[in-house]
PDB file with SEQRES, HELIX, SHEET and CRYST1 records, atoms N, CA, C and O in Angstrom:
SEQRES   1 A   51  MET ILE ASP ALA PRO THR MET ALA ALA ALA GLN HIS ILE          
SEQRES   2 A   51  ARG PRO ALA THR LEU GLY ASN PRO SER PRO LEU ASP ARG          
SEQRES   3 A   51  PRO ARG ASN ALA ALA TYR LYS ARG ALA MET MET LEU ARG          
SEQRES   4 A   51  THR ALA ILE ILE ILE ARG ILE THR CYS PRO ALA LEU              
HELIX    1 AA1 ALA A    4  GLY A   19  1                                  16    
HELIX    2 AA2 ASP A   25  THR A   47  1                                  23    
CRYST1    1.000    1.000    1.000  90.00  90.00  90.00 P 1           1          
ATOM      1  N   MET A   1     100.946 115.821 120.629  1.00  0.00           N  
ATOM      2  CA  MET A   1     101.628 116.433 119.482  1.00  0.00           C  
ATOM      3  C   MET A   1     102.377 115.352 118.696  1.00  0.00           C  
ATOM      4  O   MET A   1     103.239 114.656 119.232  1.00  0.00           O  
ATOM      5  N   ILE A   2     102.029 115.232 117.421  1.00  0.00           N  
ATOM      6  CA  ILE A   2     102.640 114.214 116.563  1.00  0.00           C  
ATOM      7  C   ILE A   2     103.498 114.920 115.523  1.00  0.00           C  
ATOM      8  O   ILE A   2     103.036 115.837 114.843  1.00  0.00           O  
ATOM      9  N   ASP A   3     104.750 114.488 115.402  1.00  0.00           N  
ATOM     10  CA  ASP A   3     105.628 115.131 114.429  1.00  0.00           C  
ATOM     11  C   ASP A   3     105.438 114.506 113.052  1.00  0.00           C  
ATOM     12  O   ASP A   3     104.800 113.462 112.917  1.00  0.00           O  
ATOM     13  N   ALA A   4     105.993 115.149 112.041  1.00  0.00           N  
ATOM     14  CA  ALA A   4     105.784 114.722 110.653  1.00  0.00           C  
ATOM     15  C   ALA A   4     106.331 113.317 110.373  1.00  0.00           C  
ATOM     16  O   ALA A   4     105.646 112.545 109.701  1.00  0.00           O  
ATOM     17  N   PRO A   5     107.522 112.942 110.847  1.00  0.00           N  
ATOM     18  CA  PRO A   5     108.005 111.577 110.558  1.00  0.00           C  
ATOM     19  C   PRO A   5     107.088 110.499 111.122  1.00  0.00           C  
ATOM     20  O   PRO A   5     106.903 109.454 110.500  1.00  0.00           O  
ATOM     21  N   THR A   6     106.509 110.749 112.309  1.00  0.00           N  
ATOM     22  CA  THR A   6     105.599 109.758 112.885  1.00  0.00           C  
ATOM     23  C   THR A   6     104.358 109.620 112.017  1.00  0.00           C  
ATOM     24  O   THR A   6     103.884 108.509 111.780  1.00  0.00           O  
ATOM     25  N   MET A   7     103.821 110.759 111.535  1.00  0.00           N  
ATOM     26  CA  MET A   7     102.642 110.708 110.676  1.00  0.00           C  
ATOM     27  C   MET A   7     102.979 109.966 109.387  1.00  0.00           C  
ATOM     28  O   MET A   7     102.181 109.156 108.917  1.00  0.00           O  
ATOM     29  N   ALA A   8     104.143 110.230 108.814  1.00  0.00           N  
ATOM     30  CA  ALA A   8     104.532 109.560 107.569  1.00  0.00           C  
ATOM     31  C   ALA A   8     104.675 108.059 107.808  1.00  0.00           C  
ATOM     32  O   ALA A   8     104.267 107.255 106.970  1.00  0.00           O  
ATOM     33  N   ALA A   9     105.249 107.684 108.940  1.00  0.00           N  
ATOM     34  CA  ALA A   9     105.396 106.262 109.245  1.00  0.00           C  
ATOM     35  C   ALA A   9     104.029 105.615 109.437  1.00  0.00           C  
ATOM     36  O   ALA A   9     103.801 104.493 108.984  1.00  0.00           O  
ATOM     37  N   ALA A  10     103.114 106.323 110.111  1.00  0.00           N  
ATOM     38  CA  ALA A  10     101.772 105.769 110.316  1.00  0.00           C  
ATOM     39  C   ALA A  10     101.064 105.586 108.977  1.00  0.00           C  
ATOM     40  O   ALA A  10     100.392 104.577 108.766  1.00  0.00           O  
ATOM     41  N   GLN A  11     101.208 106.552 108.073  1.00  0.00           N  
ATOM     42  CA  GLN A  11     100.589 106.429 106.762  1.00  0.00           C  
ATOM     43  C   GLN A  11     101.237 105.296 105.976  1.00  0.00           C  
ATOM     44  O   GLN A  11     100.585 104.671 105.139  1.00  0.00           O  
ATOM     45  N   HIS A  12     102.497 105.029 106.233  1.00  0.00           N  
ATOM     46  CA  HIS A  12     103.182 103.940 105.537  1.00  0.00           C  
ATOM     47  C   HIS A  12     102.727 102.585 106.081  1.00  0.00           C  
ATOM     48  O   HIS A  12     102.645 101.609 105.334  1.00  0.00           O  
ATOM     49  N   ILE A  13     102.432 102.526 107.382  1.00  0.00           N  
ATOM     50  CA  ILE A  13     102.054 101.251 108.002  1.00  0.00           C  
ATOM     51  C   ILE A  13     100.610 100.888 107.652  1.00  0.00           C  
ATOM     52  O   ILE A  13     100.308  99.721 107.403  1.00  0.00           O  
ATOM     53  N   ARG A  14      99.714 101.885 107.632  1.00  0.00           N  
ATOM     54  CA  ARG A  14      98.286 101.598 107.528  1.00  0.00           C  
ATOM     55  C   ARG A  14      97.927 100.782 106.281  1.00  0.00           C  
ATOM     56  O   ARG A  14      97.214  99.788 106.419  1.00  0.00           O  
ATOM     57  N   PRO A  15      98.381 101.145 105.063  1.00  0.00           N  
ATOM     58  CA  PRO A  15      97.988 100.354 103.889  1.00  0.00           C  
ATOM     59  C   PRO A  15      98.515  98.921 103.959  1.00  0.00           C  
ATOM     60  O   PRO A  15      97.836  97.995 103.516  1.00  0.00           O  
ATOM     61  N   ALA A  16      99.699  98.729 104.503  1.00  0.00           N  
ATOM     62  CA  ALA A  16     100.247  97.379 104.605  1.00  0.00           C  
ATOM     63  C   ALA A  16      99.400  96.546 105.564  1.00  0.00           C  
ATOM     64  O   ALA A  16      99.197  95.352 105.343  1.00  0.00           O  
ATOM     65  N   THR A  17      98.905  97.182 106.633  1.00  0.00           N  
ATOM     66  CA  THR A  17      98.092  96.447 107.599  1.00  0.00           C  
ATOM     67  C   THR A  17      96.739  96.105 106.995  1.00  0.00           C  
ATOM     68  O   THR A  17      96.239  94.996 107.186  1.00  0.00           O  
ATOM     69  N   LEU A  18      96.136  97.048 106.266  1.00  0.00           N  
ATOM     70  CA  LEU A  18      94.798  96.821 105.717  1.00  0.00           C  
ATOM     71  C   LEU A  18      94.854  95.897 104.508  1.00  0.00           C  
ATOM     72  O   LEU A  18      94.032  94.988 104.393  1.00  0.00           O  
ATOM     73  N   GLY A  19      95.799  96.111 103.612  1.00  0.00           N  
ATOM     74  CA  GLY A  19      95.800  95.372 102.363  1.00  0.00           C  
ATOM     75  C   GLY A  19      96.473  94.017 102.456  1.00  0.00           C  
ATOM     76  O   GLY A  19      96.292  93.183 101.569  1.00  0.00           O  
ATOM     77  N   ASN A  20      97.241  93.775 103.499  1.00  0.00           N  
ATOM     78  CA  ASN A  20      98.046  92.549 103.573  1.00  0.00           C  
ATOM     79  C   ASN A  20      97.852  91.865 104.930  1.00  0.00           C  
ATOM     80  O   ASN A  20      98.767  91.885 105.753  1.00  0.00           O  
ATOM     81  N   PRO A  21      96.697  91.268 105.182  1.00  0.00           N  
ATOM     82  CA  PRO A  21      96.493  90.629 106.495  1.00  0.00           C  
ATOM     83  C   PRO A  21      97.097  89.231 106.552  1.00  0.00           C  
ATOM     84  O   PRO A  21      96.442  88.286 106.990  1.00  0.00           O  
ATOM     85  N   SER A  22      98.341  89.100 106.110  1.00  0.00           N  
ATOM     86  CA  SER A  22      98.984  87.787 106.108  1.00  0.00           C  
ATOM     87  C   SER A  22      99.661  87.541 107.458  1.00  0.00           C  
ATOM     88  O   SER A  22     100.050  88.494 108.132  1.00  0.00           O  
ATOM     89  N   PRO A  23      99.807  86.287 107.856  1.00  0.00           N  
ATOM     90  CA  PRO A  23     100.429  86.004 109.165  1.00  0.00           C  
ATOM     91  C   PRO A  23     101.861  86.520 109.259  1.00  0.00           C  
ATOM     92  O   PRO A  23     102.344  86.813 110.353  1.00  0.00           O  
ATOM     93  N   LEU A  24     102.545  86.634 108.113  1.00  0.00           N  
ATOM     94  CA  LEU A  24     103.929  87.116 108.152  1.00  0.00           C  
ATOM     95  C   LEU A  24     104.001  88.587 108.534  1.00  0.00           C  
ATOM     96  O   LEU A  24     105.012  89.036 109.074  1.00  0.00           O  
ATOM     97  N   ASP A  25     102.932  89.349 108.258  1.00  0.00           N  
ATOM     98  CA  ASP A  25     102.970  90.778 108.548  1.00  0.00           C  
ATOM     99  C   ASP A  25     102.667  91.077 110.010  1.00  0.00           C  
ATOM    100  O   ASP A  25     102.996  92.157 110.502  1.00  0.00           O  
ATOM    101  N   ARG A  26     102.040  90.130 110.712  1.00  0.00           N  
ATOM    102  CA  ARG A  26     101.622  90.441 112.079  1.00  0.00           C  
ATOM    103  C   ARG A  26     102.798  90.733 113.011  1.00  0.00           C  
ATOM    104  O   ARG A  26     102.734  91.720 113.744  1.00  0.00           O  
ATOM    105  N   PRO A  27     103.866  89.936 113.027  1.00  0.00           N  
ATOM    106  CA  PRO A  27     104.990  90.283 113.916  1.00  0.00           C  
ATOM    107  C   PRO A  27     105.624  91.616 113.545  1.00  0.00           C  
ATOM    108  O   PRO A  27     106.037  92.375 114.422  1.00  0.00           O  
ATOM    109  N   ARG A  28     105.704  91.909 112.235  1.00  0.00           N  
ATOM    110  CA  ARG A  28     106.309  93.169 111.827  1.00  0.00           C  
ATOM    111  C   ARG A  28     105.435  94.337 112.295  1.00  0.00           C  
ATOM    112  O   ARG A  28     105.956  95.353 112.756  1.00  0.00           O  
ATOM    113  N   ASN A  29     104.109  94.200 112.179  1.00  0.00           N  
ATOM    114  CA  ASN A  29     103.224  95.268 112.636  1.00  0.00           C  
ATOM    115  C   ASN A  29     103.345  95.453 114.147  1.00  0.00           C  
ATOM    116  O   ASN A  29     103.318  96.581 114.638  1.00  0.00           O  
ATOM    117  N   ALA A  30     103.478  94.354 114.882  1.00  0.00           N  
ATOM    118  CA  ALA A  30     103.649  94.463 116.333  1.00  0.00           C  
ATOM    119  C   ALA A  30     104.952  95.190 116.653  1.00  0.00           C  
ATOM    120  O   ALA A  30     104.998  96.017 117.564  1.00  0.00           O  
ATOM    121  N   ALA A  31     106.005  94.883 115.909  1.00  0.00           N  
ATOM    122  CA  ALA A  31     107.284  95.561 116.136  1.00  0.00           C  
ATOM    123  C   ALA A  31     107.172  97.045 115.797  1.00  0.00           C  
ATOM    124  O   ALA A  31     107.721  97.893 116.500  1.00  0.00           O  
ATOM    125  N   TYR A  32     106.451  97.354 114.706  1.00  0.00           N  
ATOM    126  CA  TYR A  32     106.237  98.758 114.347  1.00  0.00           C  
ATOM    127  C   TYR A  32     105.488  99.483 115.454  1.00  0.00           C  
ATOM    128  O   TYR A  32     105.856 100.593 115.839  1.00  0.00           O  
ATOM    129  N   LYS A  33     104.430  98.849 115.965  1.00  0.00           N  
ATOM    130  CA  LYS A  33     103.648  99.497 117.023  1.00  0.00           C  
ATOM    131  C   LYS A  33     104.518  99.736 118.249  1.00  0.00           C  
ATOM    132  O   LYS A  33     104.458 100.804 118.859  1.00  0.00           O  
ATOM    133  N   ARG A  34     105.340  98.725 118.615  1.00  0.00           N  
ATOM    134  CA  ARG A  34     106.194  98.882 119.792  1.00  0.00           C  
ATOM    135  C   ARG A  34     107.198 100.003 119.563  1.00  0.00           C  
ATOM    136  O   ARG A  34     107.446 100.808 120.460  1.00  0.00           O  
ATOM    137  N   ALA A  35     107.779 100.061 118.361  1.00  0.00           N  
ATOM    138  CA  ALA A  35     108.750 101.114 118.054  1.00  0.00           C  
ATOM    139  C   ALA A  35     108.086 102.484 118.080  1.00  0.00           C  
ATOM    140  O   ALA A  35     108.665 103.449 118.577  1.00  0.00           O  
ATOM    141  N   MET A  36     106.857 102.571 117.540  1.00  0.00           N  
ATOM    142  CA  MET A  36     106.163 103.864 117.544  1.00  0.00           C  
ATOM    143  C   MET A  36     105.839 104.289 118.976  1.00  0.00           C  
ATOM    144  O   MET A  36     105.969 105.464 119.319  1.00  0.00           O  
ATOM    145  N   MET A  37     105.417 103.333 119.816  1.00  0.00           N  
ATOM    146  CA  MET A  37     105.119 103.687 121.200  1.00  0.00           C  
ATOM    147  C   MET A  37     106.381 104.166 121.905  1.00  0.00           C  
ATOM    148  O   MET A  37     106.349 105.160 122.631  1.00  0.00           O  
ATOM    149  N   LEU A  38     107.491 103.464 121.695  1.00  0.00           N  
ATOM    150  CA  LEU A  38     108.759 103.889 122.290  1.00  0.00           C  
ATOM    151  C   LEU A  38     109.151 105.269 121.781  1.00  0.00           C  
ATOM    152  O   LEU A  38     109.606 106.124 122.541  1.00  0.00           O  
ATOM    153  N   ARG A  39     108.963 105.472 120.463  1.00  0.00           N  
ATOM    154  CA  ARG A  39     109.375 106.736 119.850  1.00  0.00           C  
ATOM    155  C   ARG A  39     108.545 107.892 120.396  1.00  0.00           C  
ATOM    156  O   ARG A  39     109.087 108.948 120.723  1.00  0.00           O  
ATOM    157  N   THR A  40     107.225 107.695 120.497  1.00  0.00           N  
ATOM    158  CA  THR A  40     106.387 108.777 121.017  1.00  0.00           C  
ATOM    159  C   THR A  40     106.715 109.028 122.484  1.00  0.00           C  
ATOM    160  O   THR A  40     106.700 110.175 122.931  1.00  0.00           O  
ATOM    161  N   ALA A  41     107.013 107.964 123.244  1.00  0.00           N  
ATOM    162  CA  ALA A  41     107.376 108.158 124.648  1.00  0.00           C  
ATOM    163  C   ALA A  41     108.651 108.983 124.757  1.00  0.00           C  
ATOM    164  O   ALA A  41     108.753 109.865 125.609  1.00  0.00           O  
ATOM    165  N   ILE A  42     109.626 108.696 123.890  1.00  0.00           N  
ATOM    166  CA  ILE A  42     110.884 109.453 123.917  1.00  0.00           C  
ATOM    167  C   ILE A  42     110.634 110.901 123.510  1.00  0.00           C  
ATOM    168  O   ILE A  42     111.190 111.821 124.109  1.00  0.00           O  
ATOM    169  N   ILE A  43     109.787 111.106 122.478  1.00  0.00           N  
ATOM    170  CA  ILE A  43     109.488 112.475 122.034  1.00  0.00           C  
ATOM    171  C   ILE A  43     108.798 113.245 123.151  1.00  0.00           C  
ATOM    172  O   ILE A  43     109.125 114.405 123.401  1.00  0.00           O  
ATOM    173  N   ILE A  44     107.834 112.599 123.830  1.00  0.00           N  
ATOM    174  CA  ILE A  44     107.140 113.276 124.929  1.00  0.00           C  
ATOM    175  C   ILE A  44     108.132 113.588 126.043  1.00  0.00           C  
ATOM    176  O   ILE A  44     108.084 114.669 126.630  1.00  0.00           O  
ATOM    177  N   ARG A  45     109.038 112.643 126.341  1.00  0.00           N  
ATOM    178  CA  ARG A  45     110.018 112.868 127.407  1.00  0.00           C  
ATOM    179  C   ARG A  45     110.945 114.024 127.060  1.00  0.00           C  
ATOM    180  O   ARG A  45     111.370 114.765 127.947  1.00  0.00           O  
ATOM    181  N   ILE A  46     111.267 114.188 125.758  1.00  0.00           N  
ATOM    182  CA  ILE A  46     112.165 115.275 125.356  1.00  0.00           C  
ATOM    183  C   ILE A  46     111.422 116.610 125.386  1.00  0.00           C  
ATOM    184  O   ILE A  46     111.959 117.615 125.852  1.00  0.00           O  
ATOM    185  N   THR A  47     110.168 116.615 124.880  1.00  0.00           N  
ATOM    186  CA  THR A  47     109.449 117.885 124.777  1.00  0.00           C  
ATOM    187  C   THR A  47     108.914 118.321 126.131  1.00  0.00           C  
ATOM    188  O   THR A  47     108.853 119.519 126.409  1.00  0.00           O  
ATOM    189  N   CYS A  48     108.521 117.366 126.990  1.00  0.00           N  
ATOM    190  CA  CYS A  48     107.982 117.707 128.310  1.00  0.00           C  
ATOM    191  C   CYS A  48     108.802 116.995 129.381  1.00  0.00           C  
ATOM    192  O   CYS A  48     108.399 115.931 129.849  1.00  0.00           O  
ATOM    193  N   PRO A  49     109.934 117.552 129.777  1.00  0.00           N  
ATOM    194  CA  PRO A  49     110.776 116.867 130.767  1.00  0.00           C  
ATOM    195  C   PRO A  49     110.102 116.745 132.133  1.00  0.00           C  
ATOM    196  O   PRO A  49     110.497 115.907 132.943  1.00  0.00           O  
ATOM    197  N   ALA A  50     109.069 117.588 132.399  1.00  0.00           N  
ATOM    198  CA  ALA A  50     108.404 117.524 133.699  1.00  0.00           C  
ATOM    199  C   ALA A  50     107.678 116.196 133.875  1.00  0.00           C  
ATOM    200  O   ALA A  50     107.520 115.723 135.001  1.00  0.00           O  
ATOM    201  N   LEU A  51     107.229 115.584 132.765  1.00  0.00           N  
ATOM    202  CA  LEU A  51     106.558 114.291 132.874  1.00  0.00           C  
ATOM    203  C   LEU A  51     107.603 113.208 133.101  1.00  0.00           C  
ATOM    204  O   LEU A  51     107.258 112.033 133.222  1.00  0.00           O  
TER     205      LEU A  51                                                      
END                                                                             
């Protein structure tokens, strides 16, 4: 289950990743991915405490 802010953030990240393959964007994209993974893990932990 993906909430609306996560979808909006993913839509915001995708064009920057596709249109701007510059070396400066790679660390930021990695940080975004790590933050999204942490965020989804927290959302799953909140919605399904049994996991």
